MDTraj code that builds the backbone (N, CA, C; nanometers):
import mdtraj as md
import numpy as np

residues = "UNK UNK UNK UNK UNK UNK UNK UNK UNK UNK UNK UNK UNK UNK UNK UNK UNK UNK UNK UNK UNK UNK UNK UNK UNK UNK UNK UNK UNK UNK UNK UNK UNK UNK UNK UNK UNK UNK UNK UNK UNK UNK UNK UNK UNK UNK UNK UNK UNK UNK UNK UNK UNK UNK UNK UNK UNK UNK UNK UNK UNK UNK UNK UNK UNK UNK UNK UNK UNK UNK UNK UNK UNK UNK UNK UNK UNK UNK UNK UNK UNK UNK UNK UNK UNK UNK UNK UNK UNK UNK UNK UNK UNK UNK UNK UNK UNK UNK UNK UNK UNK UNK UNK UNK UNK UNK UNK UNK UNK UNK UNK UNK UNK UNK UNK UNK UNK UNK UNK UNK UNK UNK UNK UNK UNK UNK UNK UNK UNK UNK UNK UNK UNK UNK UNK UNK UNK UNK UNK UNK UNK UNK UNK UNK UNK UNK UNK UNK UNK UNK UNK UNK UNK UNK UNK".split()
xyz = np.array([
    [3.1452, 13.0370, 4.4644],
    [3.0036, 13.0521, 4.4544],
    [2.9757, 13.2009, 4.4447],
    [2.9583, 13.2473, 4.3269],
    [2.9447, 13.3900, 4.3084],
    [2.8564, 13.4183, 4.1903],
    [2.7814, 13.5279, 4.2003],
    [2.7026, 13.5710, 4.0881],
    [2.7904, 13.6202, 3.9750],
    [2.9225, 13.6393, 4.0002],
    [3.0140, 13.6845, 3.8967],
    [3.0549, 13.5718, 3.8026],
    [3.0352, 13.4478, 3.8416],
    [3.0712, 13.3360, 3.7559],
    [2.9582, 13.3125, 3.6562],
    [2.9914, 13.2906, 3.5293],
    [2.8856, 13.2663, 3.4325],
    [2.8064, 13.1416, 3.4683],
    [2.6755, 13.1517, 3.4583],
    [2.5894, 13.0369, 3.4822],
    [2.5702, 12.9997, 3.6265],
    [2.6140, 13.0841, 3.7207],
    [2.6018, 13.0517, 3.8622],
    [2.5318, 13.1661, 3.9334],
    [2.4277, 13.1324, 4.0088],
    [2.3605, 13.2303, 4.0926],
    [2.3456, 13.1705, 4.2307],
    [2.3789, 13.2467, 4.3316],
    [2.3639, 13.2024, 4.4694],
    [2.2739, 13.3040, 4.5369],
    [2.1647, 13.2584, 4.5969],
    [2.0777, 13.3549, 4.6615],
    [2.0109, 13.2944, 4.7833],
    [1.9944, 13.3766, 4.8833],
    [1.9240, 13.3356, 5.0037],
    [1.7757, 13.3478, 4.9748],
    [1.6992, 13.2453, 5.0104],
    [1.5581, 13.2473, 4.9782],
    [1.4713, 13.2793, 5.0984],
    [1.5275, 13.2766, 5.2167],
    [1.4497, 13.3132, 5.3340],
    [1.5444, 13.3450, 5.4485],
    [1.4961, 13.4139, 5.5500],
    [1.5817, 13.4429, 5.6642],
    [1.6094, 13.3205, 5.7505],
    [1.5492, 13.2079, 5.7194],
    [1.5662, 13.0874, 5.8002],
    [1.6810, 12.9998, 5.7525],
    [1.7642, 13.0496, 5.6616],
    [1.8818, 12.9755, 5.6196],
    [1.8616, 12.8833, 5.5017],
    [1.7458, 12.8858, 5.4391],
    [1.7282, 12.8044, 5.3192],
    [1.8110, 12.8651, 5.2090],
    [1.8730, 12.7811, 5.1325],
    [1.9626, 12.8300, 5.0278],
    [1.9272, 12.7648, 4.8951],
    [1.9575, 12.8378, 4.7898],
    [1.9415, 12.7882, 4.6532],
    [2.0693, 12.8134, 4.5768],
    [2.0952, 12.7278, 4.4831],
    [2.2058, 12.7467, 4.3905],
    [2.1536, 12.7146, 4.2518],
    [2.1632, 12.8091, 4.1610],
    [2.1234, 12.7878, 4.0220],
    [2.2483, 12.7703, 3.9381],
    [2.2515, 12.6632, 3.8610],
    [2.3662, 12.6339, 3.7754],
    [2.3210, 12.6030, 3.6336],
    [2.3981, 12.6469, 3.5375],
    [2.3821, 12.6006, 3.4008],
    [2.4675, 12.4756, 3.3899],
    [2.4025, 12.3625, 3.3623],
    [2.4740, 12.2358, 3.3490],
    [2.4470, 12.1819, 3.2094],
    [2.5044, 12.0668, 3.1789],
    [2.4830, 12.0063, 3.0480],
    [2.4368, 11.8625, 3.0633],
    [2.3394, 11.8266, 2.9823],
    [2.3011, 11.6860, 2.9709],
    [2.3866, 11.6275, 2.8602],
    [2.4537, 11.5187, 2.8912],
    [2.5409, 11.4529, 2.7955],
    [2.4552, 11.3551, 2.7149],
    [2.4376, 11.3864, 2.5863],
    [2.3553, 11.3015, 2.4989],
    [2.4390, 11.1940, 2.4311],
    [2.5596, 11.2309, 2.3893],
    [2.6585, 11.1353, 2.3396],
    [2.7943, 11.2047, 2.3431],
    [2.8951, 11.1463, 2.2810],
    [3.0307, 11.1985, 2.2902],
    [3.0403, 11.3446, 2.2469],
    [2.9672, 11.3826, 2.1432],
    [2.9805, 11.5186, 2.0920],
    [2.8523, 11.6018, 2.1012],
    [2.7464, 11.5486, 2.1588],
    [2.6203, 11.6236, 2.1679],
    [2.5820, 11.6465, 2.3137],
    [2.5485, 11.7713, 2.3433],
    [2.5087, 11.8094, 2.4787],
    [2.3891, 11.9019, 2.4721],
    [2.3116, 11.9037, 2.5794],
    [2.1935, 11.9894, 2.5890],
    [2.2075, 12.0768, 2.7128],
    [2.1858, 12.2074, 2.6966],
    [2.1920, 12.2989, 2.8101],
    [2.0711, 12.2759, 2.9009],
    [2.0983, 12.2697, 3.0294],
    [1.9954, 12.2472, 3.1307],
    [2.0178, 12.3480, 3.2430],
    [1.9109, 12.3969, 3.3005],
    [1.9195, 12.4824, 3.4189],
    [1.8880, 12.3933, 3.5379],
    [1.9767, 12.3931, 3.6368],
    [1.9574, 12.3127, 3.7572],
    [1.9450, 12.4056, 3.8773],
    [1.8386, 12.3897, 3.9528],
    [1.8148, 12.4680, 4.0738],
    [1.8278, 12.3732, 4.1924],
    [1.9349, 12.3908, 4.2705],
    [1.9586, 12.3105, 4.3901],
    [1.8989, 12.3851, 4.5089],
    [1.8204, 12.3149, 4.5904],
    [1.7594, 12.3754, 4.7085],
    [1.7897, 12.2894, 4.8311],
    [1.8191, 12.3580, 4.9401],
    [1.8431, 12.2881, 5.0660],
    [1.7550, 12.3500, 5.1729],
    [1.6824, 12.2671, 5.2432],
    [1.5957, 12.3115, 5.3520],
    [1.6457, 12.2448, 5.4806],
    [1.6955, 12.3227, 5.5778],
    [1.7439, 12.2634, 5.7026],
    [1.6387, 12.1811, 5.7774],
    [1.5102, 12.2025, 5.7475],
    [1.4052, 12.1218, 5.8095],
    [1.4017, 11.9799, 5.7517],
    [1.4605, 11.9616, 5.6342],
    [1.4739, 11.8302, 5.5700],
    [1.6222, 11.8088, 5.5405],
    [1.7025, 11.7909, 5.6450],
    [1.8480, 11.8039, 5.6317],
    [1.9215, 11.6941, 5.5562],
    [1.8595, 11.5818, 5.5306],
    [1.9303, 11.4736, 5.4635],
    [1.9299, 11.4850, 5.3120],
    [1.8415, 11.5682, 5.2569],
    [1.8264, 11.5726, 5.1120],
    [1.8452, 11.7124, 5.0540],
    [1.8779, 11.7117, 4.9262],
    [1.8835, 11.8315, 4.8437],
    [1.7820, 11.8100, 4.7326],
    [1.6994, 11.9095, 4.7053],
    [1.6070, 11.9032, 4.5926],
    [1.6765, 11.9641, 4.4722],
    [1.6665, 11.8968, 4.3586],
    [1.7267, 11.9458, 4.2354],
    [1.6167, 11.9505, 4.1297],
    [1.5884, 12.0718, 4.0819],
    [1.4909, 12.0876, 3.9747],
    [1.5678, 12.1120, 3.8459],
    [1.5407, 12.0293, 3.7461],
    [1.6079, 12.0368, 3.6173],
    [1.5103, 12.0911, 3.5143],
    [1.5555, 12.1917, 3.4376],
    [1.4691, 12.2552, 3.3394],
    [1.5447, 12.2695, 3.2081],
    [1.4915, 12.2070, 3.1042],
    [1.5445, 12.2253, 2.9689],
    [1.4546, 12.3262, 2.8991],
    [1.5139, 12.4137, 2.8182],
    [1.4349, 12.5141, 2.7479],
    [1.3271, 12.4451, 2.6651],
    [1.2029, 12.4883, 2.6870],
    [1.0911, 12.4308, 2.6142],
    [1.0478, 12.2938, 2.6637],
    [1.1102, 12.2467, 2.7707],
    [1.0780, 12.1137, 2.8219],
    [1.0133, 12.1202, 2.9590],
    [0.9738, 12.0067, 3.0104],
    [0.9111, 12.0027, 3.1430],
    [1.0142, 12.0213, 3.2543],
    [0.9658, 12.0570, 3.3703],
    [1.0494, 12.0647, 3.4898],
    [1.0495, 11.9260, 3.5548],
    [1.1665, 11.8843, 3.5994],
    [1.1795, 11.7542, 3.6644],
    [1.2433, 11.7772, 3.8008],
    [1.1831, 11.7219, 3.9051],
    [1.2337, 11.7392, 4.0413],
    [1.2855, 11.6065, 4.0942],
    [1.4097, 11.6092, 4.1455],
    [1.4704, 11.4938, 4.2105],
    [1.5098, 11.5349, 4.3507],
    [1.4967, 11.4432, 4.4446],
    [1.5492, 11.4628, 4.5793],
    [1.6664, 11.3667, 4.5936],
    [1.7822, 11.4249, 4.6239],
    [1.9069, 11.3481, 4.6266],
    [1.9708, 11.3649, 4.7637],
    [2.0286, 11.2595, 4.8154],
    [2.0965, 11.2657, 4.9437],
    [2.2109, 11.3668, 4.9411],
    [2.2136, 11.4525, 5.0408],
    [2.3177, 11.5554, 5.0485],
    [2.4564, 11.4927, 5.0555],
    [2.4719, 11.3861, 5.1340],
    [2.6018, 11.3189, 5.1448],
    [2.6433, 11.2552, 5.0121],
    [2.5466, 11.2010, 4.9370],
    [2.5773, 11.1426, 4.8061],
    [2.6344, 11.2495, 4.7133],
    [2.5732, 11.3678, 4.7111],
    [2.6243, 11.4759, 4.6265],
    [2.7653, 11.5171, 4.6675],
    [2.7857, 11.5341, 4.7962],
    [2.9176, 11.5784, 4.8442],
    [3.0252, 11.4767, 4.8095],
    [2.9991, 11.3496, 4.8391],
    [3.0985, 11.2454, 4.8106],
    [3.1215, 11.2325, 4.6601],
    [3.0155, 11.2471, 4.5802],
    [3.0254, 11.2310, 4.4360],
    [3.1096, 11.3364, 4.3668],
    [3.1383, 11.4460, 4.4349],
    [3.2269, 11.5470, 4.3778],
    [3.3710, 11.4974, 4.3705],
    [3.4055, 11.3993, 4.4564],
    [3.5448, 11.3574, 4.4703],
    [3.5678, 11.2080, 4.4483],
    [3.4603, 11.1270, 4.4524],
    [3.4730, 10.9821, 4.4366],
    [3.3385, 10.9263, 4.3905],
    [3.3377, 10.8031, 4.3432],
    [3.2128, 10.7392, 4.3021],
    [3.1179, 10.7329, 4.4204],
    [2.9918, 10.7687, 4.3980],
    [2.8940, 10.7722, 4.5055],
    [2.7581, 10.7301, 4.4519],
    [2.6828, 10.6617, 4.5343],
    [2.5463, 10.6254, 4.4995],
    [2.5340, 10.4883, 4.4361],
    [2.4134, 10.4362, 4.4453],
    [2.3778, 10.3072, 4.3862],
    [2.2394, 10.3219, 4.3245],
    [2.2106, 10.2442, 4.2252],
    [2.0760, 10.2440, 4.1708],
    [2.0432, 10.3665, 4.0892],
    [1.9352, 10.4345, 4.1246],
    [1.8807, 10.5442, 4.0444],
    [1.9652, 10.6705, 4.0416],
    [2.0448, 10.6931, 4.1436],
    [2.1263, 10.8156, 4.1499],
    [2.2713, 10.7780, 4.1744],
    [2.3574, 10.8183, 4.0818],
    [2.5007, 10.7944, 4.0959],
    [2.5746, 10.9212, 4.0546],
    [2.6871, 10.9469, 4.1212],
    [2.7663, 11.0646, 4.0891],
    [2.9135, 11.0313, 4.1069],
    [2.9969, 11.0912, 4.0212],
    [3.1408, 11.0673, 4.0268],
    [3.2139, 11.1846, 3.9609],
    [3.3390, 11.2071, 4.0010],
    [3.4172, 11.3148, 3.9381],
    [3.4596, 11.2732, 3.7976],
    [3.4580, 11.3680, 3.7052],
    [3.5056, 11.3362, 3.5710],
    [3.6525, 11.3744, 3.5560],
    [3.7034, 11.4557, 3.6514],
    [3.8428, 11.4995, 3.6478],
    [3.8789, 11.5513, 3.7861],
    [4.0049, 11.5418, 3.8231],
    [4.0493, 11.5928, 3.9528],
    [4.1193, 11.7278, 3.9386],
    [4.1128, 11.7877, 3.8203],
    [4.1795, 11.9150, 3.7949],
    [4.1011, 12.0317, 3.8541],
    [4.1687, 12.1456, 3.8677],
    [4.1042, 12.2705, 3.9097],
    [3.9942, 12.3043, 3.8103],
    [3.8781, 12.3455, 3.8579],
    [3.7676, 12.3772, 3.7688],
    [3.7034, 12.2535, 3.7096],
    [3.7215, 12.1422, 3.7772],
    [3.6755, 12.0133, 3.7276],
    [3.5231, 12.0034, 3.7255],
    [3.4780, 11.8979, 3.6623],
    [3.3360, 11.8688, 3.6583],
    [3.3099, 11.7331, 3.7202],
    [3.1844, 11.7106, 3.7519],
    [3.1409, 11.5803, 3.8014],
    [3.0247, 11.5354, 3.7158],
    [3.0037, 11.4063, 3.7111],
    [2.8934, 11.3480, 3.6357],
    [2.7864, 11.3006, 3.7324],
    [2.6623, 11.3314, 3.6993],
    [2.5470, 11.2887, 3.7777],
    [2.4569, 11.2088, 3.6853],
    [2.4315, 11.0831, 3.7218],
    [2.3419, 10.9992, 3.6428],
    [2.2144, 10.9758, 3.7216],
    [2.1014, 11.0053, 3.6579],
    [1.9700, 10.9851, 3.7174],
    [1.8948, 10.8840, 3.6323],
    [1.8402, 10.7821, 3.6946],
    [1.7697, 10.6772, 3.6215],
    [1.6329, 10.6556, 3.6838],
    [1.5386, 10.6203, 3.5984],
    [1.4044, 10.5867, 3.6431],
    [1.3484, 10.4850, 3.5454],
    [1.3192, 10.3677, 3.5957],
    [1.2723, 10.2616, 3.5067],
    [1.3790, 10.2263, 3.4057],
    [1.3420, 10.2289, 3.2781],
    [1.4381, 10.1938, 3.1740],
    [1.5018, 10.3161, 3.1099],
    [1.4851, 10.4342, 3.1701],
    [1.5434, 10.5570, 3.1161],
    [1.6502, 10.6105, 3.2113],
    [1.7523, 10.6736, 3.1540],
    [1.8585, 10.7345, 3.2337],
    [1.9059, 10.8604, 3.1635],
    [1.9541, 10.9541, 3.2428],
    [2.0101, 11.0781, 3.1887],
    [2.1415, 11.1046, 3.2605],
    [2.2391, 11.1524, 3.1850],
    [2.3714, 11.1834, 3.2389],
    [2.3945, 11.3333, 3.2270],
    [2.4366, 11.3954, 3.3379],
    [2.4597, 11.5393, 3.3424],
    [2.6032, 11.5669, 3.3839],
    [2.6566, 11.6786, 3.3365],
    [2.7888, 11.7239, 3.3782],
    [2.7716, 11.8534, 3.4559],
    [2.8295, 11.8570, 3.5775],
    [2.8126, 11.9699, 3.6693],
    [2.9478, 12.0304, 3.7048],
    [2.9548, 12.1624, 3.7217],
    [3.0802, 12.2237, 3.7655],
    [3.1017, 12.1989, 3.9157],
    [3.2189, 12.1490, 3.9503],
    [3.2470, 12.1142, 4.0899],
    [3.2617, 12.2355, 4.1824],
    [3.3398, 12.3390, 4.1481],
    [3.3650, 12.4452, 4.2470],
    [3.2406, 12.5126, 4.3054],
    [3.1444, 12.5595, 4.2260],
    [3.0293, 12.6250, 4.2887],
    [2.9418, 12.5277, 4.3666],
    [2.9286, 12.4045, 4.3174],
    [2.8468, 12.3070, 4.3886],
    [2.9129, 12.2665, 4.5203],
    [3.0445, 12.2489, 4.5191],
    [3.1170, 12.2136, 4.6421],
    [3.1048, 12.3238, 4.7462],
    [3.1204, 12.4490, 4.7046],
    [3.1100, 12.5611, 4.7992],
    [2.9693, 12.5703, 4.8565],
    [2.8683, 12.5518, 4.7720],
    [2.7299, 12.5587, 4.8177],
    [2.6998, 12.4452, 4.9154],
    [2.7447, 12.3238, 4.8827],
    [2.7225, 12.2111, 4.9735],
    [2.7902, 12.2346, 5.1078],
    [2.9119, 12.2901, 5.1062],
    [2.9795, 12.3192, 5.2328],
    [2.8972, 12.4164, 5.3170],
    [2.8323, 12.5116, 5.2504],
    [2.7455, 12.6039, 5.3243],
    [2.6295, 12.5282, 5.3899],
    [2.5726, 12.4296, 5.3202],
    [2.4620, 12.3546, 5.3806],
    [2.5094, 12.2799, 5.5051],
    [2.6372, 12.2361, 5.5046],
    [2.6909, 12.1677, 5.6221],
    [2.7195, 12.2661, 5.7359],
    [2.7322, 12.3951, 5.7055],
    [2.7434, 12.4930, 5.8134],
    [2.6066, 12.5179, 5.8765],
    [2.4996, 12.4985, 5.7988],
    [2.3633, 12.5131, 5.8521],
    [2.3256, 12.3934, 5.9379],
    [2.3545, 12.2735, 5.8884],
    [2.3270, 12.1494, 5.9612],
    [2.4502, 12.0606, 5.9426],
    [2.5363, 12.0537, 6.0446],
    [2.6601, 11.9761, 6.0323],
    [2.6340, 11.8268, 6.0086],
    [2.7292, 11.7626, 5.9418],
    [2.7225, 11.6179, 5.9202],
    [2.7095, 11.5476, 6.0551],
    [2.6218, 11.4502, 6.0613],
    [2.5990, 11.3762, 6.1852],
    [2.4941, 11.4389, 6.2747],
    [2.4515, 11.5606, 6.2452],
    [2.3522, 11.6297, 6.3284],
    [2.2145, 11.6353, 6.2609],
    [2.2009, 11.5720, 6.1449],
    [2.0767, 11.5811, 6.0688],
    [1.9542, 11.5306, 6.1457],
    [1.9732, 11.4322, 6.2304],
    [1.8602, 11.3742, 6.3029],
    [1.8596, 11.4107, 6.4506],
    [1.9407, 11.5085, 6.4887],
    [1.9530, 11.5461, 6.6298],
    [1.8217, 11.5972, 6.6886],
    [1.7385, 11.6599, 6.6098],
    [1.6141, 11.7172, 6.6610],
    [1.4945, 11.6246, 6.6539],
    [1.5153, 11.4998, 6.6137],
    [1.4033, 11.4067, 6.6003],
    [1.3624, 11.3545, 6.7377],
    [1.2340, 11.3605, 6.7680],
    [1.1797, 11.3002, 6.8889],
    [1.1481, 11.1551, 6.8541],
    [1.2380, 11.0659, 6.8912],
    [1.2268, 10.9267, 6.8488],
    [1.1069, 10.8557, 6.9094],
    [1.0633, 10.8957, 7.0294],
    [0.9441, 10.8341, 7.0889],
    [0.8207, 10.8646, 7.0049],
    [0.8046, 10.9914, 6.9655],
    [0.6909, 11.0310, 6.8829],
    [0.6998, 10.9668, 6.7452],
    [0.8189, 10.9669, 6.6872],
    [0.8382, 10.9081, 6.5545],
    [0.8060, 10.7595, 6.5561],
    [0.8524, 10.6880, 6.6581],
    [0.8247, 10.5447, 6.6689],
    [0.6758, 10.5199, 6.6875],
    [0.6117, 10.5982, 6.7724],
    [0.4669, 10.5838, 6.7933],
    [0.3908, 10.6101, 6.6638],
    [0.4314, 10.7117, 6.5891],
    [0.3669, 10.7419, 6.4608],
    [0.3810, 10.6258, 6.3635],
    [0.4979, 10.5639, 6.3619],
    [0.5209, 10.4522, 6.2709],
    [0.4373, 10.3297, 6.3099],
    [0.4244, 10.3071, 6.4402],
    [0.3522, 10.1884, 6.4873],
    [0.2014, 10.2072, 6.4877],
    [0.1546, 10.3278, 6.5215],
    [0.0115, 10.3488, 6.5428],
    [-0.0490, 10.4566, 6.4543],
    [0.0300, 10.5203, 6.3735],
    [-0.0197, 10.6328, 6.2936],
    [-0.0053, 10.7604, 6.3743],
    [-0.0066, 10.8763, 6.3070],
    [0.0104, 11.0019, 6.3774],
    [-0.1026, 11.0270, 6.4762],
    [-0.0654, 11.0838, 6.5894],
    [-0.1650, 11.1177, 6.6922],
    [-0.2531, 11.2311, 6.6394],
    [-0.3815, 11.2225, 6.6708],
    [-0.4722, 11.3304, 6.6312],
    [-0.4841, 11.4293, 6.7445],
    [-0.4851, 11.5595, 6.7142],
    [-0.4973, 11.6589, 6.8206],
    [-0.6335, 11.6492, 6.8872],
    [-0.6334, 11.6665, 7.0183],
    [-0.7588, 11.6567, 7.0936],
    [-0.8211, 11.7916, 7.1145],
])
top = md.Topology()
chain = top.add_chain()
for i, resn in enumerate(residues, 1):
    res = top.add_residue(resn, chain, resSeq=i)
    for name in ("N", "CA", "C"):
        top.add_atom(name, md.element.get_by_symbol(name[0]), res)
traj = md.Trajectory(xyz[None], top)
């Protein structure tokens, strides 16, 4: 994960440990046609279960997806996800890529992502909030009350 790698930028966005990773990825249109896409991965420790991914094609709209952090990590090395978001490795070689498929309704898009910078960045997010600790700070009494009765109003 280095600014020295082409198409990869890693930058701290705040002193609170929020991290971003910008990658140049490719949308796979067919066997021989691909479209360059800029992907901005964001992780917020206050929302520890998900990673936000903003996809931007030159001249096109910005699209934001929220994807499970564990799904992304597992998808680098094995098939992961069901339904609208699926990810799997395309090769187990050094410098390998992974495929990310995003679907909505009757439309789907397939992307190819570089594994090394994404894996290193994801590992950093697990140093911020370790696996299994994502819900450690939840006050379950308040959360349950909010679900049953709606959020309490300040007096």
